[in-house]
N, C-alpha and C positions, 0 to 999 in steps of 0.2 A: 605427632609426626605424620606427614603425608607420604604415602607409599604408592608407587606405580609397579604393576606386575605385568610382565611381557612373556608370553609363552603358555604352553598347556601341557604340563607334566604333573604327576601325582604330588610331588613336593609342593608345587605352587598352589595346587588346589587345597591342600591341607594348610598351607601358610595363609591363604586367603580366609579360610575358616577361622584361624586364630586371630587374624586382624579384625574380623567381623565381631568377635567377642571382646575385643580390647576397647578400653575407654580412652586410652592415651594415644592410640595410633589408628589410622583409618586408610583404607585403600581408596584413592581418589581417581585412579586411572587403571584400567585393565584392558589388555589387548592380546588375543590369542594369535592372531596373524601378524607375523613379523613384518610383512611387506607394508602393512598399514600403520606402522609405527610413526608417531608424530612428536618430534622433540618440542615443538612450539606449545603443544598441549600441556606438557610437563611444566613448562615455565608458567603458563597461565594458571595452573592449579597449585603452584608453589610446592612441587614435589621435592622431598628431601632425599628419598632413597628409591632407586630403581632396581628391581630384581628380575633377572632374565633367566629363562630355563627352557630346555627342550632342544633336541638335535634338529638343526636346520641345514639347508644347503650352505656350504662354506662361503660362497659368493654373497649370499644374503646376509649371513652372519657378519662378515667383514664390513659390509655396507652399513649394517646397523651399528656396529662398534665404531665405525668411522663417524657416524652421525652423533653418537652420544659422547664423543670426545669433548664437545662443547657444553655438556651438562655439568653444572656447578656442584651438584650433590654427589652422592656415593652410588655407584653401579655395582651390583653383586651378580657375578656370572656363575650359575650353578654348574659344577663340573660333573660329567663332561658335556660341553657344548658341541664339541667336534671330535671326530676320530682321527683327524689328520694332524700329525705333529707340526708340520710347517705352518698350518693354519693357526695352531696355538702359539707358535713363535710370533706370528704376525699380530695376533690379538695382544700378546704381551708388549710388542713394540707400540701398538696403538695406545695401550693403556699408559705407557710411559709418556705419551704426548698429550694426555687428557688434561683438561682444565680442573676437573674434580678428581675423584678416586674411582678407578675401575679395578676391582679386586675379585679374585676367585672365591667362590663359596663352596666348601666341601662339607656337606651336611654330616657325614660320618666322622670326618676329621674334627668337627667342632663338638662332637657329643661329649657328655660328662665323663664317660668311661675312657675315651681316647685322651682327653685332657689329663685324667688321673694317671694314665699310662705314660704320657709324655713327662709328667712331673716326676714319676718314679725313675724313669730312665735317666733323666737329667739330674736326679738326686736333689730335687728342690724341697721335698718334704717326705716324711714317713707315711706310707699308706700300705694297702694290701699288696701292692706290686713290688714294694721295696725289697722283699726277700728273694726275688728272682735272681739277682746278680746280673752278670753279663748275659744278654740274650744270645742263645746259640741256635735255636730252631723254632720256627713258627709254622703251624699247620692250620689251614682254614678250610672249612667245608661250607658250601652254600646249597640250599635247597631251592628248587625252582618249580613253581606250579605250571609254568609254560616253559618250553624249551626252544624259544626263538633265539637264533644265534646272536642277533643284535643285542637282545636283552642280556644274554649271558656275558658277552664281552663288555657291555657297559657296566655291569655289576663288578666284573673283574677290574675294570679301570678304576672304579671308585675304591674298591678294596685294596688296590695296590698302594694307595696313599696310607691306609691303615697299617699294612704290612711293613711299609718302609719306616714307620715310626719306630718299630721295634728293632729292625735289622739294619736300617740305613739303605741307601740306594742299591738297587739290584743291577748286576752287570752281566749275568749269564742266565739264559732262559731256555727251557725245553718244554714244549707243549705236546700233549698226546691225547687222542680220543679214539673211541671205537667206531670205525666206519665213518660215515658222513653225518651222523647225528650230532647236533650241538652238545647234547648231554648223554653220557658223562664226559667230562673234560677234566684233564689233570695238567696243571702248569707247575713246574718245579724251577726254582730260581736259587741263585747264590748271590749274596750281597758282597759289596766291596769290603766290608768289615769281616767277612768270613762266616756270617750267619746263613743258615739254610731256610728256604721258604718253600712251602707247598700249598697250592690253592686248588681246590677241587669243586666242580659243579656236579651235583647229584639231583636225581629226580625228586627225592623226598627223604625225610628222616622219620624214624620210628616214633620219636617224641615230638614231631611236628615243629622242631626248632627251625627258625629261618636261617640261622648260621651257627656254626660251632667253631670256636677258635681255641687252639692249644698253644701256649707259649712256654717254652722250656729254657731255663737259664742255667748258669753255672752253679747256682745255689738253691734252685727250686723250680717249681712249675705251677701253672695255673690254667684253669679251663674257663672259657667264657662262652655263654650261649645267648643268642639274640632271638627273642620270640617274635611272633607276628605283630605285636603292638610296639615293636622296636624298643623293648626293655631288655637291658643287659643283666645277666646273672653271672657273677664271678665267683669261682670256687678255688680256694688255695688251701695250703696247710693250716692257715690261721682261721679258716672258716669260710662262710659264704656271705656274699654281699650283693645287693641288687641296686642297680643304677636305674633311676626312672627314665622313661622315654624323653627324648630331647625336646625342649621347648624351641620350636622353629624360629620364633621371633628373637629369642635370646641368641640362637646360633647366628642369625643374620647380624645382630648387633655386635657379636664377638668377632665375626669376620670383618665387619666394617671398621672396627677399632684396631685390628691387627694389621701388620704390614703384609702387603700382597706376596703370597708365597707361590709365584708362578713356576718356580723350579719343580715344586711338587706336582703341579698339574702336568707340565710337559714331560716329566719323568714317567708318570703313570701312563701317559699316552705312548711314550717310547717303549715301555714294557709291554703294553698291549700290542703294539706293532710288531715287536720282536716275537711275541707268542704266536701271532698269526703267521709270521714268516716261518717260524719253527715248525708249526703244524703242517704247512704246505710243503716245506722242503725236507721234513723229517730229520732235522739235525739241530745241534746246539747253535744258538744265536748269541753273540756277545755285543754288549753295548759299550760305547766309548763314553766314559764319565770324566773326561779331562777338562770339562768346562765348555762354555759356549759364549756367544755374544759377538760384538763387532770385531774384536781383536782375533778371536778364534776363527770367525768366518773369513777374515782377511787373510790369515795365515793359510787356511785351507785353500782359498782361491789362488793365492800366490804359488802354493805348492803344485796345484794342478796346472797352472799356466807355465810354471818353470819346467815341469816334466814334458808338457806338450811342446814347449819351445826347443828343448834339447832333442827330443825325438824327431821333431820336424826338421831341425837344423841338420841332424845326422843324415836323415833321408835325403834332403836337398844336396848335401855335400856328395853323397854317393852318386846321385843322378847327374850332378854337374861334372864330376870326374869322368863318368861314363860318356857324357856328351863331348867333353873336351878331347877324349881319346881318339875320336874319329871326325871331329868337326872340320879340321884343316883339310883333310883328305876329301871331304865332301864339299869343300868350297863354302863353308859357313863362317867365314872370317868375321863378319860383323856380329853374327850371333855369338861367336866365341868371346868377343869383347864384353858383351852383356853378362855372360855366364861367369867370366873371370872376376866380375865385380861382386858376385854373390857372397863370398866370404866377408867382405867389408860390410855388406848389408846385414848379415847375421851378427857380426860383431857389434854393429850399432844397435840392433834389437836387444842383444844381451846387455849392453850398457844401459839402455833405457829400462829394461826389466829390473836391473839392480838399483837404479835410481828410484823406481816406484816403491821399493821396499822401505824407503825413508818415510812413506806415508804412515807406517805403523806407529811412528813417534807421536802423531797427533790424535791417535785413537785413545780415549780414556781407558784406564785400567780398572776403574771401580766396578764392583759387582761381579767380577769373575774370579773363580777359584783357580 
């Protein structure tokens, strides 16, 4: 298989090394600068899979995604590519119009440990996680060698996908930290299903673990540790088990074969945005999990327009009544005739607004909860 790699992040550098050691796959195109991306070169080199990674300017990102819509193969987008929720929505829309497949790649989400956890929660098979029962509380601590705020929040965005595996979508977020330093940082969340989540960013661990994850359920608990080589160690009442570090090429293949889970991507960005707002405002931030899409957007737009129309109409009626009260005495007879027609104009606008609601009937319902 011929592979193209676009971007310059640590994941891509490790992925390139794996492909260099592979006999069945090879990297035939590599470009660090997104602005120099050439779709024609991919066709000339018979590229099957394109892997994109690294945070870029949102305008540049959308321009690149727009260009790869015509790519016949599979495009894997390493999450997070952007910090803006609306940009992620636009990427999802562009992915829906693509000739090939444009799917999100969540490296942590595709790891063997997370897949085992997903299977246990779904009840697909018996394994070390099956004794936990219903997940009630999840706590995760991350150690950072550097304390750049961008790095901390990007890690939190990726971890939010892992946390949501156990507890479901999170709808209440509170973030706190000491002073203006990025670390230590504490984010506490409540899921829609009632589970509690706590994520903390610390400077270091005594045992040098990169991450420590505690999962408590109605029937048991387990502890997970991630070391510097990205190997998970899981400890439960049944014993201890080690999951090897993830094969990056296998993760890319798993992502390419699975349906695009854009809701997971956008939700993690919404949680990140809520955490940043909570930290700035010093209060709880709630997320609306009622669903989204064309139908939801249409309803929201119509609600806003309807409120604006009612408030504007009320304001104009008060002003017109005030003008009519003294217009005859002021000799504004012709102006009075125009003002007296205002209620009919408002009635026509109201009728037009009600007729526009019928457009909701032509919007497809598929894909929305």
